[in-house]
mmCIF file of the N, C-alpha and C atoms, coordinates in Angstrom:
data_MODEL
# 
_entry.id   MODEL 
# 
loop_
_atom_site.group_PDB 
_atom_site.id 
_atom_site.type_symbol 
_atom_site.label_atom_id 
_atom_site.label_alt_id 
_atom_site.label_comp_id 
_atom_site.label_asym_id 
_atom_site.label_entity_id 
_atom_site.label_seq_id 
_atom_site.pdbx_PDB_ins_code 
_atom_site.Cartn_x 
_atom_site.Cartn_y 
_atom_site.Cartn_z 
_atom_site.occupancy 
_atom_site.B_iso_or_equiv 
_atom_site.pdbx_formal_charge 
_atom_site.auth_seq_id 
_atom_site.auth_comp_id 
_atom_site.auth_asym_id 
_atom_site.auth_atom_id 
_atom_site.pdbx_PDB_model_num 
ATOM 1   N N  . UNK A 1 1  ? 167.132 90.362 72.231  1.00 0.00 ? 1  UNK A N  1 
ATOM 2   C CA . UNK A 1 1  ? 166.430 90.220 73.497  1.00 0.00 ? 1  UNK A CA 1 
ATOM 3   C C  . UNK A 1 1  ? 165.541 88.979 73.463  1.00 0.00 ? 1  UNK A C  1 
ATOM 4   N N  . UNK A 1 2  ? 165.467 88.295 74.576  1.00 0.00 ? 2  UNK A N  1 
ATOM 5   C CA . UNK A 1 2  ? 164.532 87.188 74.670  1.00 0.00 ? 2  UNK A CA 1 
ATOM 6   C C  . UNK A 1 2  ? 163.143 87.754 74.958  1.00 0.00 ? 2  UNK A C  1 
ATOM 7   N N  . UNK A 1 3  ? 162.131 86.917 74.804  1.00 0.00 ? 3  UNK A N  1 
ATOM 8   C CA . UNK A 1 3  ? 160.758 87.370 75.049  1.00 0.00 ? 3  UNK A CA 1 
ATOM 9   C C  . UNK A 1 3  ? 160.574 87.806 76.505  1.00 0.00 ? 3  UNK A C  1 
ATOM 10  N N  . UNK A 1 4  ? 161.174 87.095 77.443  1.00 0.00 ? 4  UNK A N  1 
ATOM 11  C CA . UNK A 1 4  ? 161.066 87.477 78.851  1.00 0.00 ? 4  UNK A CA 1 
ATOM 12  C C  . UNK A 1 4  ? 161.712 88.832 79.107  1.00 0.00 ? 4  UNK A C  1 
ATOM 13  N N  . UNK A 1 5  ? 162.817 89.115 78.440  1.00 0.00 ? 5  UNK A N  1 
ATOM 14  C CA . UNK A 1 5  ? 163.446 90.424 78.583  1.00 0.00 ? 5  UNK A CA 1 
ATOM 15  C C  . UNK A 1 5  ? 162.570 91.525 78.001  1.00 0.00 ? 5  UNK A C  1 
ATOM 16  N N  . UNK A 1 6  ? 161.934 91.245 76.876  1.00 0.00 ? 6  UNK A N  1 
ATOM 17  C CA . UNK A 1 6  ? 161.017 92.222 76.281  1.00 0.00 ? 6  UNK A CA 1 
ATOM 18  C C  . UNK A 1 6  ? 159.856 92.479 77.229  1.00 0.00 ? 6  UNK A C  1 
ATOM 19  N N  . UNK A 1 7  ? 159.298 91.421 77.793  1.00 0.00 ? 7  UNK A N  1 
ATOM 20  C CA . UNK A 1 7  ? 158.199 91.592 78.737  1.00 0.00 ? 7  UNK A CA 1 
ATOM 21  C C  . UNK A 1 7  ? 158.620 92.425 79.937  1.00 0.00 ? 7  UNK A C  1 
ATOM 22  N N  . UNK A 1 8  ? 159.838 92.244 80.386  1.00 0.00 ? 8  UNK A N  1 
ATOM 23  C CA . UNK A 1 8  ? 160.313 92.966 81.560  1.00 0.00 ? 8  UNK A CA 1 
ATOM 24  C C  . UNK A 1 8  ? 160.645 94.423 81.231  1.00 0.00 ? 8  UNK A C  1 
ATOM 25  N N  . UNK A 1 9  ? 161.397 94.647 80.179  1.00 0.00 ? 9  UNK A N  1 
ATOM 26  C CA . UNK A 1 9  ? 161.899 95.978 79.874  1.00 0.00 ? 9  UNK A CA 1 
ATOM 27  C C  . UNK A 1 9  ? 160.922 96.839 79.082  1.00 0.00 ? 9  UNK A C  1 
ATOM 28  N N  . UNK A 1 10 ? 160.026 96.223 78.351  1.00 0.00 ? 10 UNK A N  1 
ATOM 29  C CA . UNK A 1 10 ? 159.113 96.985 77.494  1.00 0.00 ? 10 UNK A CA 1 
ATOM 30  C C  . UNK A 1 10 ? 157.665 96.561 77.732  1.00 0.00 ? 10 UNK A C  1 
ATOM 31  N N  . UNK A 1 11 ? 157.280 96.460 78.998  1.00 0.00 ? 11 UNK A N  1 
ATOM 32  C CA . UNK A 1 11 ? 155.942 95.992 79.358  1.00 0.00 ? 11 UNK A CA 1 
ATOM 33  C C  . UNK A 1 11 ? 154.850 96.892 78.785  1.00 0.00 ? 11 UNK A C  1 
ATOM 34  N N  . UNK A 1 12 ? 155.038 98.182 78.839  1.00 0.00 ? 12 UNK A N  1 
ATOM 35  C CA . UNK A 1 12 ? 154.033 99.110 78.306  1.00 0.00 ? 12 UNK A CA 1 
ATOM 36  C C  . UNK A 1 12 ? 153.860 98.907 76.807  1.00 0.00 ? 12 UNK A C  1 
ATOM 37  N N  . UNK A 1 13 ? 154.953 98.750 76.095  1.00 0.00 ? 13 UNK A N  1 
ATOM 38  C CA . UNK A 1 13 ? 154.902 98.532 74.655  1.00 0.00 ? 13 UNK A CA 1 
ATOM 39  C C  . UNK A 1 13 ? 154.145 97.240 74.334  1.00 0.00 ? 13 UNK A C  1 
ATOM 40  N N  . UNK A 1 14 ? 154.434 96.177 75.073  1.00 0.00 ? 14 UNK A N  1 
ATOM 41  C CA . UNK A 1 14 ? 153.778 94.888 74.849  1.00 0.00 ? 14 UNK A CA 1 
ATOM 42  C C  . UNK A 1 14 ? 152.285 95.002 75.165  1.00 0.00 ? 14 UNK A C  1 
ATOM 43  N N  . UNK A 1 15 ? 151.950 95.639 76.281  1.00 0.00 ? 15 UNK A N  1 
ATOM 44  C CA . UNK A 1 15 ? 150.548 95.753 76.682  1.00 0.00 ? 15 UNK A CA 1 
ATOM 45  C C  . UNK A 1 15 ? 149.706 96.535 75.686  1.00 0.00 ? 15 UNK A C  1 
ATOM 46  N N  . UNK A 1 16 ? 150.312 97.475 74.982  1.00 0.00 ? 16 UNK A N  1 
ATOM 47  C CA . UNK A 1 16 ? 149.570 98.214 73.965  1.00 0.00 ? 16 UNK A CA 1 
ATOM 48  C C  . UNK A 1 16 ? 149.290 97.374 72.723  1.00 0.00 ? 16 UNK A C  1 
ATOM 49  N N  . UNK A 1 17 ? 150.073 96.344 72.489  1.00 0.00 ? 17 UNK A N  1 
ATOM 50  C CA . UNK A 1 17 ? 149.972 95.579 71.250  1.00 0.00 ? 17 UNK A CA 1 
ATOM 51  C C  . UNK A 1 17 ? 149.379 94.184 71.381  1.00 0.00 ? 17 UNK A C  1 
ATOM 52  N N  . UNK A 1 18 ? 149.295 93.658 72.586  1.00 0.00 ? 18 UNK A N  1 
ATOM 53  C CA . UNK A 1 18 ? 148.803 92.295 72.777  1.00 0.00 ? 18 UNK A CA 1 
ATOM 54  C C  . UNK A 1 18 ? 147.300 92.343 73.080  1.00 0.00 ? 18 UNK A C  1 
ATOM 55  N N  . UNK A 1 19 ? 146.536 91.618 72.307  1.00 0.00 ? 19 UNK A N  1 
ATOM 56  C CA . UNK A 1 19 ? 145.096 91.560 72.528  1.00 0.00 ? 19 UNK A CA 1 
ATOM 57  C C  . UNK A 1 19 ? 144.780 90.601 73.661  1.00 0.00 ? 19 UNK A C  1 
ATOM 58  N N  . UNK A 1 20 ? 143.747 90.953 74.414  1.00 0.00 ? 20 UNK A N  1 
ATOM 59  C CA . UNK A 1 20 ? 143.302 90.091 75.501  1.00 0.00 ? 20 UNK A CA 1 
ATOM 60  C C  . UNK A 1 20 ? 141.815 89.858 75.345  1.00 0.00 ? 20 UNK A C  1 
ATOM 61  N N  . UNK A 1 21 ? 141.378 88.701 75.762  1.00 0.00 ? 21 UNK A N  1 
ATOM 62  C CA . UNK A 1 21 ? 139.950 88.394 75.703  1.00 0.00 ? 21 UNK A CA 1 
ATOM 63  C C  . UNK A 1 21 ? 139.542 87.756 77.027  1.00 0.00 ? 21 UNK A C  1 
ATOM 64  N N  . UNK A 1 22 ? 138.407 88.163 77.537  1.00 0.00 ? 22 UNK A N  1 
ATOM 65  C CA . UNK A 1 22 ? 137.854 87.567 78.755  1.00 0.00 ? 22 UNK A CA 1 
ATOM 66  C C  . UNK A 1 22 ? 136.764 86.607 78.317  1.00 0.00 ? 22 UNK A C  1 
ATOM 67  N N  . UNK A 1 23 ? 136.797 85.373 78.812  1.00 0.00 ? 23 UNK A N  1 
ATOM 68  C CA . UNK A 1 23 ? 135.779 84.406 78.408  1.00 0.00 ? 23 UNK A CA 1 
ATOM 69  C C  . UNK A 1 23 ? 134.377 84.853 78.826  1.00 0.00 ? 23 UNK A C  1 
ATOM 70  N N  . UNK A 1 24 ? 133.386 84.323 78.152  1.00 0.00 ? 24 UNK A N  1 
ATOM 71  C CA . UNK A 1 24 ? 131.987 84.626 78.480  1.00 0.00 ? 24 UNK A CA 1 
ATOM 72  C C  . UNK A 1 24 ? 131.653 84.070 79.860  1.00 0.00 ? 24 UNK A C  1 
ATOM 73  N N  . UNK A 1 25 ? 130.587 84.584 80.445  1.00 0.00 ? 25 UNK A N  1 
ATOM 74  C CA . UNK A 1 25 ? 130.181 84.182 81.794  1.00 0.00 ? 25 UNK A CA 1 
ATOM 75  C C  . UNK A 1 25 ? 129.928 82.678 81.889  1.00 0.00 ? 25 UNK A C  1 
ATOM 76  N N  . UNK A 1 26 ? 129.383 82.095 80.841  1.00 0.00 ? 26 UNK A N  1 
ATOM 77  C CA . UNK A 1 26 ? 129.097 80.651 80.890  1.00 0.00 ? 26 UNK A CA 1 
ATOM 78  C C  . UNK A 1 26 ? 130.376 79.822 80.964  1.00 0.00 ? 26 UNK A C  1 
ATOM 79  N N  . UNK A 1 27 ? 131.501 80.402 80.566  1.00 0.00 ? 27 UNK A N  1 
ATOM 80  C CA . UNK A 1 27 ? 132.780 79.706 80.620  1.00 0.00 ? 27 UNK A CA 1 
ATOM 81  C C  . UNK A 1 27 ? 133.506 80.010 81.930  1.00 0.00 ? 27 UNK A C  1 
ATOM 82  N N  . UNK A 1 28 ? 133.537 81.285 82.303  1.00 0.00 ? 28 UNK A N  1 
ATOM 83  C CA . UNK A 1 28 ? 134.378 81.692 83.426  1.00 0.00 ? 28 UNK A CA 1 
ATOM 84  C C  . UNK A 1 28 ? 133.761 81.396 84.790  1.00 0.00 ? 28 UNK A C  1 
ATOM 85  N N  . UNK A 1 29 ? 132.441 81.451 84.914  1.00 0.00 ? 29 UNK A N  1 
ATOM 86  C CA . UNK A 1 29 ? 131.798 81.237 86.216  1.00 0.00 ? 29 UNK A CA 1 
ATOM 87  C C  . UNK A 1 29 ? 132.056 79.823 86.756  1.00 0.00 ? 29 UNK A C  1 
ATOM 88  N N  . UNK A 1 30 ? 131.847 78.770 85.984  1.00 0.00 ? 30 UNK A N  1 
ATOM 89  C CA . UNK A 1 30 ? 132.157 77.435 86.522  1.00 0.00 ? 30 UNK A CA 1 
ATOM 90  C C  . UNK A 1 30 ? 133.631 77.263 86.887  1.00 0.00 ? 30 UNK A C  1 
ATOM 91  N N  . UNK A 1 31 ? 134.511 77.894 86.124  1.00 0.00 ? 31 UNK A N  1 
ATOM 92  C CA . UNK A 1 31 ? 135.939 77.797 86.432  1.00 0.00 ? 31 UNK A CA 1 
ATOM 93  C C  . UNK A 1 31 ? 136.254 78.507 87.747  1.00 0.00 ? 31 UNK A C  1 
ATOM 94  N N  . UNK A 1 32 ? 135.690 79.702 87.930  1.00 0.00 ? 32 UNK A N  1 
ATOM 95  C CA . UNK A 1 32 ? 135.892 80.427 89.186  1.00 0.00 ? 32 UNK A CA 1 
ATOM 96  C C  . UNK A 1 32 ? 135.345 79.640 90.368  1.00 0.00 ? 32 UNK A C  1 
ATOM 97  N N  . UNK A 1 33 ? 134.153 79.108 90.208  1.00 0.00 ? 33 UNK A N  1 
ATOM 98  C CA . UNK A 1 33 ? 133.547 78.334 91.293  1.00 0.00 ? 33 UNK A CA 1 
ATOM 99  C C  . UNK A 1 33 ? 134.404 77.123 91.646  1.00 0.00 ? 33 UNK A C  1 
ATOM 100 N N  . UNK A 1 34 ? 134.951 76.461 90.648  1.00 0.00 ? 34 UNK A N  1 
ATOM 101 C CA . UNK A 1 34 ? 135.784 75.277 90.899  1.00 0.00 ? 34 UNK A CA 1 
ATOM 102 C C  . UNK A 1 34 ? 137.070 75.656 91.631  1.00 0.00 ? 34 UNK A C  1 
ATOM 103 N N  . UNK A 1 35 ? 137.711 76.728 91.201  1.00 0.00 ? 35 UNK A N  1 
ATOM 104 C CA . UNK A 1 35 ? 138.950 77.157 91.848  1.00 0.00 ? 35 UNK A CA 1 
ATOM 105 C C  . UNK A 1 35 ? 138.679 77.569 93.290  1.00 0.00 ? 35 UNK A C  1 
ATOM 106 N N  . UNK A 1 36 ? 137.645 78.355 93.499  1.00 0.00 ? 36 UNK A N  1 
ATOM 107 C CA . UNK A 1 36 ? 137.344 78.816 94.852  1.00 0.00 ? 36 UNK A CA 1 
ATOM 108 C C  . UNK A 1 36 ? 136.934 77.656 95.751  1.00 0.00 ? 36 UNK A C  1 
ATOM 109 N N  . UNK A 1 37 ? 136.208 76.692 95.206  1.00 0.00 ? 37 UNK A N  1 
ATOM 110 C CA . UNK A 1 37 ? 135.825 75.517 95.989  1.00 0.00 ? 37 UNK A CA 1 
ATOM 111 C C  . UNK A 1 37 ? 137.056 74.700 96.382  1.00 0.00 ? 37 UNK A C  1 
ATOM 112 N N  . UNK A 1 38 ? 138.003 74.569 95.450  1.00 0.00 ? 38 UNK A N  1 
ATOM 113 C CA . UNK A 1 38 ? 139.208 73.791 95.723  1.00 0.00 ? 38 UNK A CA 1 
ATOM 114 C C  . UNK A 1 38 ? 140.099 74.448 96.781  1.00 0.00 ? 38 UNK A C  1 
ATOM 115 N N  . UNK A 1 39 ? 140.135 75.767 96.815  1.00 0.00 ? 39 UNK A N  1 
ATOM 116 C CA . UNK A 1 39 ? 141.062 76.467 97.699  1.00 0.00 ? 39 UNK A CA 1 
ATOM 117 C C  . UNK A 1 39 ? 140.449 76.941 99.016  1.00 0.00 ? 39 UNK A C  1 
ATOM 118 N N  . UNK A 1 40 ? 139.135 76.884 99.169  1.00 0.00 ? 40 UNK A N  1 
ATOM 119 C CA . UNK A 1 40 ? 138.533 77.487 100.357 1.00 0.00 ? 40 UNK A CA 1 
ATOM 120 C C  . UNK A 1 40 ? 138.879 76.765 101.654 1.00 0.00 ? 40 UNK A C  1 
ATOM 121 N N  . UNK A 1 41 ? 139.174 75.486 101.631 1.00 0.00 ? 41 UNK A N  1 
ATOM 122 C CA . UNK A 1 41 ? 139.476 74.750 102.857 1.00 0.00 ? 41 UNK A CA 1 
ATOM 123 C C  . UNK A 1 41 ? 140.957 74.442 103.044 1.00 0.00 ? 41 UNK A C  1 
ATOM 124 N N  . UNK A 1 42 ? 141.801 74.990 102.185 1.00 0.00 ? 42 UNK A N  1 
ATOM 125 C CA . UNK A 1 42 ? 143.235 74.738 102.292 1.00 0.00 ? 42 UNK A CA 1 
ATOM 126 C C  . UNK A 1 42 ? 143.822 75.591 103.409 1.00 0.00 ? 42 UNK A C  1 
ATOM 127 N N  . UNK A 1 43 ? 144.757 75.011 104.155 1.00 0.00 ? 43 UNK A N  1 
ATOM 128 C CA . UNK A 1 43 ? 145.415 75.722 105.245 1.00 0.00 ? 43 UNK A CA 1 
ATOM 129 C C  . UNK A 1 43 ? 146.728 76.325 104.772 1.00 0.00 ? 43 UNK A C  1 
ATOM 130 N N  . UNK A 1 44 ? 147.017 77.518 105.276 1.00 0.00 ? 44 UNK A N  1 
ATOM 131 C CA . UNK A 1 44 ? 148.290 78.171 105.008 1.00 0.00 ? 44 UNK A CA 1 
ATOM 132 C C  . UNK A 1 44 ? 149.378 77.417 105.774 1.00 0.00 ? 44 UNK A C  1 
ATOM 133 N N  . UNK A 1 45 ? 150.444 77.059 105.098 1.00 0.00 ? 45 UNK A N  1 
ATOM 134 C CA . UNK A 1 45 ? 151.503 76.262 105.717 1.00 0.00 ? 45 UNK A CA 1 
ATOM 135 C C  . UNK A 1 45 ? 152.225 77.014 106.830 1.00 0.00 ? 45 UNK A C  1 
ATOM 136 N N  . UNK A 1 46 ? 152.380 78.315 106.683 1.00 0.00 ? 46 UNK A N  1 
ATOM 137 C CA . UNK A 1 46 ? 153.150 79.060 107.685 1.00 0.00 ? 46 UNK A CA 1 
ATOM 138 C C  . UNK A 1 46 ? 152.319 79.443 108.907 1.00 0.00 ? 46 UNK A C  1 
ATOM 139 N N  . UNK A 1 47 ? 151.034 79.773 108.714 1.00 0.00 ? 47 UNK A N  1 
ATOM 140 C CA . UNK A 1 47 ? 150.211 80.218 109.848 1.00 0.00 ? 47 UNK A CA 1 
ATOM 141 C C  . UNK A 1 47 ? 149.264 79.149 110.358 1.00 0.00 ? 47 UNK A C  1 
ATOM 142 N N  . UNK A 1 48 ? 148.947 78.169 109.526 1.00 0.00 ? 48 UNK A N  1 
ATOM 143 C CA . UNK A 1 48 ? 148.003 77.134 109.926 1.00 0.00 ? 48 UNK A CA 1 
ATOM 144 C C  . UNK A 1 48 ? 146.550 77.565 109.830 1.00 0.00 ? 48 UNK A C  1 
ATOM 145 N N  . UNK A 1 49 ? 146.307 78.774 109.330 1.00 0.00 ? 49 UNK A N  1 
ATOM 146 C CA . UNK A 1 49 ? 144.939 79.276 109.173 1.00 0.00 ? 49 UNK A CA 1 
ATOM 147 C C  . UNK A 1 49 ? 144.442 78.972 107.766 1.00 0.00 ? 49 UNK A C  1 
ATOM 148 N N  . UNK A 1 50 ? 143.124 78.980 107.632 1.00 0.00 ? 50 UNK A N  1 
ATOM 149 C CA . UNK A 1 50 ? 142.529 78.750 106.310 1.00 0.00 ? 50 UNK A CA 1 
ATOM 150 C C  . UNK A 1 50 ? 142.839 79.927 105.391 1.00 0.00 ? 50 UNK A C  1 
ATOM 151 N N  . UNK A 1 51 ? 143.013 79.622 104.102 1.00 0.00 ? 51 UNK A N  1 
ATOM 152 C CA . UNK A 1 51 ? 143.257 80.689 103.131 1.00 0.00 ? 51 UNK A CA 1 
ATOM 153 C C  . UNK A 1 51 ? 142.047 81.595 102.990 1.00 0.00 ? 51 UNK A C  1 
ATOM 154 N N  . UNK A 1 52 ? 140.857 81.020 103.094 1.00 0.00 ? 52 UNK A N  1 
ATOM 155 C CA . UNK A 1 52 ? 139.627 81.788 102.933 1.00 0.00 ? 52 UNK A CA 1 
ATOM 156 C C  . UNK A 1 52 ? 138.926 81.924 104.273 1.00 0.00 ? 52 UNK A C  1 
ATOM 157 N N  . UNK A 1 53 ? 139.114 83.078 104.912 1.00 0.00 ? 53 UNK A N  1 
ATOM 158 C CA . UNK A 1 53 ? 138.341 83.356 106.115 1.00 0.00 ? 53 UNK A CA 1 
ATOM 159 C C  . UNK A 1 53 ? 136.957 83.827 105.686 1.00 0.00 ? 53 UNK A C  1 
ATOM 160 N N  . UNK A 1 54 ? 136.131 84.255 106.621 1.00 0.00 ? 54 UNK A N  1 
ATOM 161 C CA . UNK A 1 54 ? 134.757 84.626 106.264 1.00 0.00 ? 54 UNK A CA 1 
ATOM 162 C C  . UNK A 1 54 ? 134.726 85.829 105.326 1.00 0.00 ? 54 UNK A C  1 
ATOM 163 N N  . UNK A 1 55 ? 135.620 86.787 105.523 1.00 0.00 ? 55 UNK A N  1 
ATOM 164 C CA . UNK A 1 55 ? 135.659 87.957 104.632 1.00 0.00 ? 55 UNK A CA 1 
ATOM 165 C C  . UNK A 1 55 ? 136.071 87.564 103.221 1.00 0.00 ? 55 UNK A C  1 
ATOM 166 N N  . UNK A 1 56 ? 137.034 86.658 103.104 1.00 0.00 ? 56 UNK A N  1 
ATOM 167 C CA . UNK A 1 56 ? 137.487 86.214 101.786 1.00 0.00 ? 56 UNK A CA 1 
ATOM 168 C C  . UNK A 1 56 ? 136.402 85.411 101.075 1.00 0.00 ? 56 UNK A C  1 
ATOM 169 N N  . UNK A 1 57 ? 135.656 84.604 101.835 1.00 0.00 ? 57 UNK A N  1 
ATOM 170 C CA . UNK A 1 57 ? 134.555 83.844 101.230 1.00 0.00 ? 57 UNK A CA 1 
ATOM 171 C C  . UNK A 1 57 ? 133.477 84.790 100.712 1.00 0.00 ? 57 UNK A C  1 
ATOM 172 N N  . UNK A 1 58 ? 133.174 85.835 101.480 1.00 0.00 ? 58 UNK A N  1 
ATOM 173 C CA . UNK A 1 58 ? 132.185 86.822 101.042 1.00 0.00 ? 58 UNK A CA 1 
ATOM 174 C C  . UNK A 1 58 ? 132.663 87.519 99.772  1.00 0.00 ? 58 UNK A C  1 
ATOM 175 N N  . UNK A 1 59 ? 133.930 87.905 99.745  1.00 0.00 ? 59 UNK A N  1 
ATOM 176 C CA . UNK A 1 59 ? 134.489 88.567 98.574  1.00 0.00 ? 59 UNK A CA 1 
ATOM 177 C C  . UNK A 1 59 ? 134.469 87.649 97.359  1.00 0.00 ? 59 UNK A C  1 
ATOM 178 N N  . UNK A 1 60 ? 134.765 86.367 97.557  1.00 0.00 ? 60 UNK A N  1 
ATOM 179 C CA . UNK A 1 60 ? 134.767 85.437 96.427  1.00 0.00 ? 60 UNK A CA 1 
ATOM 180 C C  . UNK A 1 60 ? 133.354 85.241 95.877  1.00 0.00 ? 60 UNK A C  1 
ATOM 181 N N  . UNK A 1 61 ? 132.360 85.223 96.759  1.00 0.00 ? 61 UNK A N  1 
ATOM 182 C CA . UNK A 1 61 ? 130.972 85.126 96.275  1.00 0.00 ? 61 UNK A CA 1 
ATOM 183 C C  . UNK A 1 61 ? 130.601 86.355 95.443  1.00 0.00 ? 61 UNK A C  1 
ATOM 184 N N  . UNK A 1 62 ? 131.081 87.516 95.866  1.00 0.00 ? 62 UNK A N  1 
ATOM 185 C CA . UNK A 1 62 ? 130.799 88.744 95.111  1.00 0.00 ? 62 UNK A CA 1 
ATOM 186 C C  . UNK A 1 62 ? 131.468 88.715 93.737  1.00 0.00 ? 62 UNK A C  1 
ATOM 187 N N  . UNK A 1 63 ? 132.674 88.155 93.678  1.00 0.00 ? 63 UNK A N  1 
ATOM 188 C CA . UNK A 1 63 ? 133.362 88.035 92.387  1.00 0.00 ? 63 UNK A CA 1 
ATOM 189 C C  . UNK A 1 63 ? 132.569 87.135 91.453  1.00 0.00 ? 63 UNK A C  1 
ATOM 190 N N  . UNK A 1 64 ? 132.046 86.040 91.983  1.00 0.00 ? 64 UNK A N  1 
ATOM 191 C CA . UNK A 1 64 ? 131.247 85.127 91.158  1.00 0.00 ? 64 UNK A CA 1 
ATOM 192 C C  . UNK A 1 64 ? 129.968 85.813 90.691  1.00 0.00 ? 64 UNK A C  1 
ATOM 193 N N  . UNK A 1 65 ? 129.324 86.569 91.572  1.00 0.00 ? 65 UNK A N  1 
ATOM 194 C CA . UNK A 1 65 ? 128.124 87.295 91.164  1.00 0.00 ? 65 UNK A CA 1 
ATOM 195 C C  . UNK A 1 65 ? 128.424 88.312 90.085  1.00 0.00 ? 65 UNK A C  1 
ATOM 196 N N  . UNK A 1 66 ? 129.555 88.988 90.195  1.00 0.00 ? 66 UNK A N  1 
ATOM 197 C CA . UNK A 1 66 ? 129.933 89.954 89.164  1.00 0.00 ? 66 UNK A CA 1 
ATOM 198 C C  . UNK A 1 66 ? 130.209 89.252 87.840  1.00 0.00 ? 66 UNK A C  1 
ATOM 199 N N  . UNK A 1 67 ? 130.850 88.094 87.885  1.00 0.00 ? 67 UNK A N  1 
ATOM 200 C CA . UNK A 1 67 ? 131.121 87.343 86.656  1.00 0.00 ? 67 UNK A CA 1 
ATOM 201 C C  . UNK A 1 67 ? 129.810 86.884 86.018  1.00 0.00 ? 67 UNK A C  1 
ATOM 202 N N  . UNK A 1 68 ? 128.856 86.450 86.857  1.00 0.00 ? 68 UNK A N  1 
ATOM 203 C CA . UNK A 1 68 ? 127.552 86.043 86.321  1.00 0.00 ? 68 UNK A CA 1 
ATOM 204 C C  . UNK A 1 68 ? 126.840 87.210 85.662  1.00 0.00 ? 68 UNK A C  1 
ATOM 205 N N  . UNK A 1 69 ? 127.061 88.412 86.196  1.00 0.00 ? 69 UNK A N  1 
ATOM 206 C CA . UNK A 1 69 ? 126.423 89.601 85.638  1.00 0.00 ? 69 UNK A CA 1 
ATOM 207 C C  . UNK A 1 69 ? 127.123 90.089 84.367  1.00 0.00 ? 69 UNK A C  1 
ATOM 208 N N  . UNK A 1 70 ? 128.276 89.495 84.050  1.00 0.00 ? 70 UNK A N  1 
ATOM 209 C CA . UNK A 1 70 ? 128.959 89.859 82.817  1.00 0.00 ? 70 UNK A CA 1 
ATOM 210 C C  . UNK A 1 70 ? 130.066 90.866 82.995  1.00 0.00 ? 70 UNK A C  1 
ATOM 211 N N  . UNK A 1 71 ? 130.443 91.171 84.201  1.00 0.00 ? 71 UNK A N  1 
ATOM 212 C CA . UNK A 1 71 ? 131.523 92.143 84.424  1.00 0.00 ? 71 UNK A CA 1 
ATOM 213 C C  . UNK A 1 71 ? 132.833 91.473 84.233  1.00 0.00 ? 71 UNK A C  1 
# 
């Protein structure tokens, strides 16, 4: 089996054995802010609307606050 086949067919097995680490707040917060800043004014090609409406902007601010708090 290739690795992609293992990931597809045995996802539960892989997830039990692969370690994951979340970066510290000092690392992840600036990255989140940069990504959200880059994407907030982009228009959806099919609808012509912004990707981040007011509700999405509010939600993204909450995600950043949670990351700052260490969640």
